[in-house]
N, C-alpha and C positions, 0 to 999 in steps of 0.2 A: 794255755792255761797255767802252766808252771812258770816260775820266774828264773831267769838265767842272768848271771853277771860274770864278766871276766876282766882281768886287768894285767897289764905288763908295763913296767916303768920303774922309777926310782923310789916310789913310796913303798910302805909296807903293804903288799898286795892284799893279804887277808883282811886287813882293816878296811881297805877300799871296797872289797867285795862284800863284806858284811854290811857296810854302810849302804851299798846299793841294794842288797837284799831287803833291808828294812823298808826301802821305798817300793819294793815289789811284793811285799808279803800279801797284799790283796789278791795276788794271782794264785795263791795257794798256801795253805798253812797246815798241811798234814805232817810234814817233816821238812828238814832243811839240812844243808851240809856245805862244807867248803873244803877244797883241796888246794895245796900249795906245793911248789917245788922248793924244798928247803935248801939251806946253804951247802948241804952234803950232796945235793943233786938227786935227792930221793923225793918221792911223792908222799906227802903226809896228808891225812884226811881226818876231819872231824864231822860227825853227823849226829843228829838227834831227832827224836820224834816230837811232834806237836809244833807249837809256835816258835818263832825265831828266838824268842827270849830264852828258850831251853838251849839252843845252840850257843847263844851268847854266853850263858853260864858255863857250858862245856869249854868254850874257848878261854874263859877267864882262868879255869882250872888247868887247862892244857893248851897253851897258846900255840899258834902257828906263826911262822915268819917266812919271808921270801919276797921276791919282787915279781913273781908271776903266779897267778891264782885264778881259780874258777869257783863259782858257787851256784846254789840252786835252792829254791823253795818250792815244795811239791804239792800239787793237787793230784791225788792218786787216781790212776785208771787201772793199771795192771799191778796186782800185788797190794796187800794190805799196807796201811800207813805205819810201817814198823821201821826200826833202825836199819835192819838188813836191806830193806827196800829203798831207803833214802839215797838220794844222789849226793855227791858224785859216785860213779861206779868205776872200779879199778879192774883192769884186765888181769888175767890169771897169773901172769909173770910179773905184774907190777910195773910194766913199762908205759902203759897208756891209761889215762883217766878221762872221764867224760861226764858232761851234764846234757840233759835232753828234755825237749818239750815236744809232745805229739804222741802218736800211736804207731807202732810198727805192726802193720796189719798182718804180716806174714811171720811174726816172731816165733810162732810154734814150729814152723818148718825150719827156720834158721837155727833155733835152739836144738832141735833134733839133730840137724846136720853137724853142728859144732860139738854136741855131746858125743856123737859117734867118732869124732876126731880126737876125743880125749879131754875136751874142755869141761872143767868143773864149775858150775854156776853157784854163785853165792847169794843170789836174790831170786825173787819171783817175778821180777819186772821184765817188760819187753825191752827196756833200755839196755840191759846188760848184753844182749846179743850184738849190739852195735860196737861196744868197746872190745868184745872178744873177737869180732870180725876184724877190727882195726889191728889188733895184736897179731892176728894170723898174717895179715899182709906185711906188717912191719917185720915179723920174723922171717919173711921171705925176701927181705932186703929193701922194701920200699920205704920212702920217706914218709913222715907223718902226713903231709898234704896228699901224697899219692895214695897212701893207705886209706885216708878219709874218703877220697874220691871213689876208690874201688868199693869201699864199704857201702857208701850211700847208694851205689848202683844196685845193691841187693835189696834195698828196703822198699816196701810198698806202704803207701799212706803219706800223710803230711807230717813232716818231722823237721825240727831245728836242733842242731847239736853244736857244742863247743868241746874241742879236744885239746889235751895237753900231754906231753910225753917227756920222759927223762932223756930220750934220744935227741930231742929238739928243744933244749932248755931256753931258747931265745925267742920262742914264738907260740902263739895260739892259732888254732885252725877252727873256723866256724863255717857252717853251711845251713842252707834252708831249702827244703823241698816242700812244695805245696803251701798250705795255709795254716801251719802249726804255730801261729804266733810270730811276732816279728823278731828280726835280729838287727839291732842298731849298732853301728860302730861309732865310737866317740873318738875324735881326733884331738889329741892334746899336744903339748910341747914335750918331746922326749918321753911320751907315754901314750898308750892306747887303751881304749875301753870297749867292752862288749856288753850289751844289755838287751833284754826283751822289750823294755819300755823306756822312754826318754827320762822319766823322773829319776831312775836309778843312777844316772851319770850326769844329770844336768848341772849339778853343783860343781863338777870338774871341768866341763866343756859344753859349749853350745854348738860345736861343729859336729854334725852328724852325717852318717851315710846309712842308707836303708837298703838292706839286701833284698832283692827280689827272689822269687822262687827259682830253684835250680841254679843258685849262685853260691859260691863259697869265697871266703876271704882268709888270708894269712896276715896276721898282725904281729909286728915286732915293736919295740919301744921307739924305733925310728920311723915307722910308718905302716903302710898296708899295701896289699895286692888284692884285687878283686877279680874273679874269673868265673866263667860258667863251669858247670860240673864236668864238661868235656874238655876243659883246659883253655878255652878262648879267653884272652885278656879282656877286661871290661874297665872302662874309665868312668867311675861313678861320679855323680854330682854330690858335692859336699854342701849340705844345707845348714844354714844358721838358724837355730831355734830361738824364738823370742821369749819363751816362758821364763818367768821369774822363779828361781829356785825356792825362794821364800814361800811362794804360793803352794808348794807341795809339803809344807810343814804345818802342823796343827796350830802353832802359836798359842794364843790364850785359850783356845777351846779344848775341852776334855776329849772330844772325839772329832775325827775327820768329817763325819757326817754333819755335825752341827756347823763346823767351819764352812763346809761346802754349801749348806743351806744358806748361811749368811753371806757367802760369796756371790750369791745370785745377782744382786743389783750390779756389782762390778762386772760379772760375766756377761750380763745383758748389754751393758754399755760397750764392752769389747766386741760383742756380737754385732751390734749396730754400727760401730765405728767404721767409717770409710765406705759403708754400704748404702747410705741414704744421704741424699741431698735434700735436706728438710725444706729449704727455701724453694727449690724447683719442683719438689714432690717427685723425685726420681729414685728408684731402687737400682743399685749397681751390684751385680753379681758376676764380675768378669771371669771368675774361674769356672762358671757354669757353661760358658761358651754358647750362650743362647742367641739365636737369630730368628727373625720372623719366619724364614723358610723352614727351619728345623721345627720350631714350635707348632707351626700350622700343619705340618705333615703328621704330627702325632695325634692319634685319635683315642688313645687310651694310656693311662698311667697306672702301673703297679707300684705300690710301696711295699718293700720287704724289710722285715726287721724281726728282732727277738726281744722278749721281755719288755722292759720299760720303753725301749725304742719302738716296739710295736704299738704301744698305746699313744706315743707321740704321733705315729703314722695315722692313727685313727682321727686324731685332731687335724692332721694335715689333709686327710681326705675331705673333711668338712670345709677347711679353708680353701683348698684348690678348687673343689667343685663349686663353691659359692662365688669365688672371685674370678676364676678363669674359665668356668663352665667346661672343664675337662673331666671326663669320667675317670674315677679313681677306684681301684680295688686295693685293699690292704691285706697282705698275706703274711703269715708266719714264714720266715725264710726256711725253716726246717720242713715245712709242708710244701712250699712252693717248688722245692727241688724235685718232688716225687709225683705230682699229680698232672704233669704235662700241660701246663697253662698255655693258653693261646697267646703267643708272643711272636711278633714279626717286626719288620722294619718301620711299621707305623706305631710301634709301642715304645714307650719309655719305661724304664725300671729304675726306681729310686731306692737305694739302700740307706738305712739309717743305722749307724753303729758308732758307739762311743770309742771303742778301741780301734775300729777299722780292721780287726783281725778275727772277728767271729767266724768260725769255720762254716756254719750253716749259711750265713749271709754271703760270704765270699763264694761258696759253691753255687748258691742260687743266682748270684750276679753273673758268674761265669756262664751258667746255663743260658741266661737271658742274652748275654753277649753272643753266644754261639748261635742263637736263633735270630740274630739280626737286630735286636733291640738297641736303642740308645740307652746308655748306662749313666746314671747320675748317682751321687753319693753325698750324704751329710755325715761328716766324720769329725771327731774331736782330735784324734791322734794324727798330727801332721806327718805326711810321708808314709802312712800305713798302706797296706795292700789295697784296701777298698778305695782309697783316694787315687792310687796309681792306676788301678784297673779302670776307673770311670772315665767317661768322655767329658764329664763336667762335675764339679764338686763344690760344696760349701763347707768351710771349716767352722765348727761350732763356736770356737773361741771361748770354751768353758775353762781352759787351763787344766792342769792335772786334777783328776778326780780319783781319790785314793780309796774312799769308802766303797765297799762292794755294792751297796745299794745306791743306785744312781739318783741324783737330785738335780744338780745344775746342768748336767748334760741333757736332762729331760726338758727343762725350761728353755735352754738355748736352742735345742733342736726344734722346738715348737716355733720359736721366733724365726729361725731359719726357714721353716716351712711357710710361715706367714710372708716373709720376704719373697720366697719363691712364688707363692700364689700371686702376690702383687706383680712380680715381674712377668709371669705367664699371662696374667690377665691383661697387662699392658700390651704385650706382644700379640695376643690373640684378639685384641680389640674389644674385650668385654668390660673394660674399666674406662670410664671417662676421665679426663684430666682432673676434674674436680673431685671425683670419687677417690682417685689415687692420691691426690693431695691430702684428703681427709685421712685415708689409711696411714699415710706416712706421718701425719701429725699425731695420730692416735698412739703410735708405738713409742714416740719420744718420751712419753710419761711413764712407761712401763717400769723402769728401774725404781723410780720414786714410789710407785704403788706397791712394789714388793717391799721396799723399805718400811712402808707403813704397816704391812703385815708383820714384819719382823719385830716391830716395836711392841707387839702384843705377846711377846714371848712368855710372860708370866701366866697368861691365860691358858696356854696350851699345857704348861706344867700342872696347873690346877685340874684341868680335865683329865690328864693322865693319872692323877691321884685317885680320881673317881672310878676310872675304867680299866686300870692296869690288870685287874684280876679277871676280866671278862675272858671267856673261852671262845667266843664267836662274835663276829661283827658283820653287819650288812651295810654296804655303801651303795647309795642310790644317786643317779644323775640322769639327765635327759639331754638330748641334742648334743651340742659340742661339749657339754660337761659329763656325758656318759663315760668317755675315756678317762676322765679325771677320777670318777668313782672307781674304775678298774685300777688305776694307778695307786689311789689311796689304799685300796685293799691289798695290793701287791706289796706296798711298802710295809704295811703292818705285818703281813705274813713273813716277809723276808727277815726282818730284824727283831721281832718280838715273839715269833712262833705262835701267834694267835691265828686261828682259822678265820679268815675273812673272805668275803665274796663281794665282788662288784657286780652291779646289775643295772640294766636300763629300768628306770623307775616305773615306766608304763607296763613293764613285764612282771612286776612284783606279784601282781594278782594271779599270774599264771604259774605259780609254784612256790617261790620263796616266802610268800606271806604265811605259808603253813609253818614256817620255822620261827616266826616272830613271837616272842614272849618277853617278860620282864628281864630275862637273863641275857638277851641278845641285843646289844645297842644297835640302833639304826642311825647311820650318819647320812643325812640327805643334803645335797647341794641345791639350795633354794635361793640362789641369787636372783636379783631382779633382771629378768630377760623375758623373751616372748613366751617362755614355758613356765613362768612363775606360778600361775594359777594351777597348772597341771601338777606341779611339784607340791604345792600346798595340799592338793587332794591326796597325793601319795602319803604325805606326812600324816594326814588325818586317818587314812586307812591303817597305817602302822600303829597309831595311838589307839585306835578302836580295838586292836588286838592285844593291847597291853604292852606295846613296845615302848622302850625308852629312846627318844629321838634327840640326836644332836643335829642342829641345823647350821649349815654354813650359809650365812645370809649377808646381804648388802648393807653396809653402814647406813643407819637411819631407818631401817625397817623395824619398827617397834611392834607391828602386828604379829611378827613371827613368834614373839614370846607367848602369845596365846595358844600357839599350836605345838611348839617344841619344848622339851624339858631343858635343854641347854642350847646356847647360841654362840657361834663363832662368827664375828663380823669381819668382813673384808671391804676395802674401799671399792666404790663403783668403778668398773673398768669397761672399756669398749667391748661389746659382745664377743667379737672375734678374738680378743686377747684375754678374755676372762679366764680361760683355762690356766694361763700362766700364773695369774694371781691366786686362783682358787686352789691350786695344788699345794702351795707353800704351807698353809695351815695343816694340811693332811700330812705333809712331810714332818713337820714339827710335832704333831700329835703322835705319830708313829715313833718318832725319836724318843720322846719323853716317856711313852709307855714302855718302850724297850729298856730304857735306862732304869725306870722304876721296877721292872721285872728282873733286873740284873743281867740282861742279855749282853752278849758281845756285839755291840752296835756295828763297829766297822768291819768285823770279820764274822758274819753270821755262819752258822754251821752248814756244811755241805755245799756252800756257794763259792764261786770265784768270780773275779772281775771280768776277765776276758776268757770266754769259752772257746778255746781253739781246737776242741775235739768234737766229734759228732755225738 
């Protein structure tokens, strides 16, 4: 959840670390801080509450210097978001400083033990017990790396740490236990980097190493050592990341969210690239490792995900059951872990996660693996834990997504599910060659269809002017568009703080219709498909109760004006791909309503991009 950055090299380290934290602020913005080893060999720390801009001001007034530094942006779990609880945390004698992501589940016991030994704590966090334990071991004569190793053996829970000490001024030590977010090493020339996520250091290097659970690393400006927590040397793979650093910058856009919405045609092109032979009508997903034998032994698929990814999974269920005739259940990863689902060697479990580090999703996937399931993943973050854990994977190719509210990772994951459905249908023999060719031909037009939606940008602004004062919204959809109603409601809730509810339109009469009046707008997805007439009926029912209806309709449908108060048009799309087109106007409407209300679009309150705690 929190963001971590570390640097050692010839540059001014605090500047590099602050720059990296700016790229990670989406992971948490309750407080932030930086520690550096100054020219006198002492640890200097600057911390502040709130957004990173506050820390930036502090650093302008009281600069840090040095060639080795660590930093942190916090999403609070233990201890209020105050300056005393902000990271980095310093040991009692000032020898060791640390940043941390995760939860020390046994911190109360450890805190009590250390207090009885005479340790005085300066914060309310679970993190501080880690740095005080490290100091204990260094006082006993152990090196920084040995102290880190012994310290981590005491911790329960998922944790990622980076340590620095005045006794070892030429190195940083980092380690990962469980699924507390990633630790990425960046390999430079006469310099090394540490970060939670790739965008923090991508500007400086594209050569990355991803630590697995129960691994630690020692970095110096000359290089790195990676080992297991029990001391066994590990030769990690250095991966070259292809992301363009410019794509992680807002550019001409006021907010990352709008940039990422407008990035979607490009992201979809990247998602399709190399995966489809349009002439032959073939879908290629080599990283999925699919074979006829594997696919035909599977008699059930679970899709597990959280938040927006869960709604993508609901679309995926429709796609896979339609094209591959494989039964699919979609479950919240946080619930899948605890209800003892029926999973065996004839089951596949597909996780969908933008970050690849969501704690609930990782734990659910591991549970499925332990029960013999084939494990698949759709992930945006290359090299993340979810991707490494899986037997087969698909990279979303969305590129960096900085805004907390997901947009392009949603649409690219739906397209990945569409491609997977095609591949499964082909291998299972449920798709004829002609049908597969048509499906492949359909998807090639998707980026341009999204482009047409984006050209209507002014219309969404105008709608936002009408509805930004609403306190409640109802989103309605049916069939494959029901998940889009859910996603539209979620986006509005996340960034504008308007209460919104997504509902299957046919169920409106079984409860939500009681809420409808002139003060609660109803947004209905009424595009031309097999359920069009049914949706028109739902619109009429809402109007009969005094509701104000916004209809999302197919270009050329003039009759809808007779039923709805406002109309948003989208170009006609193949039915199975319509959700990708239909969600974009809902993203933009939510965006402009949030802007009109003065909300913090990119960093909505109480949320973080990657939820790495339970």
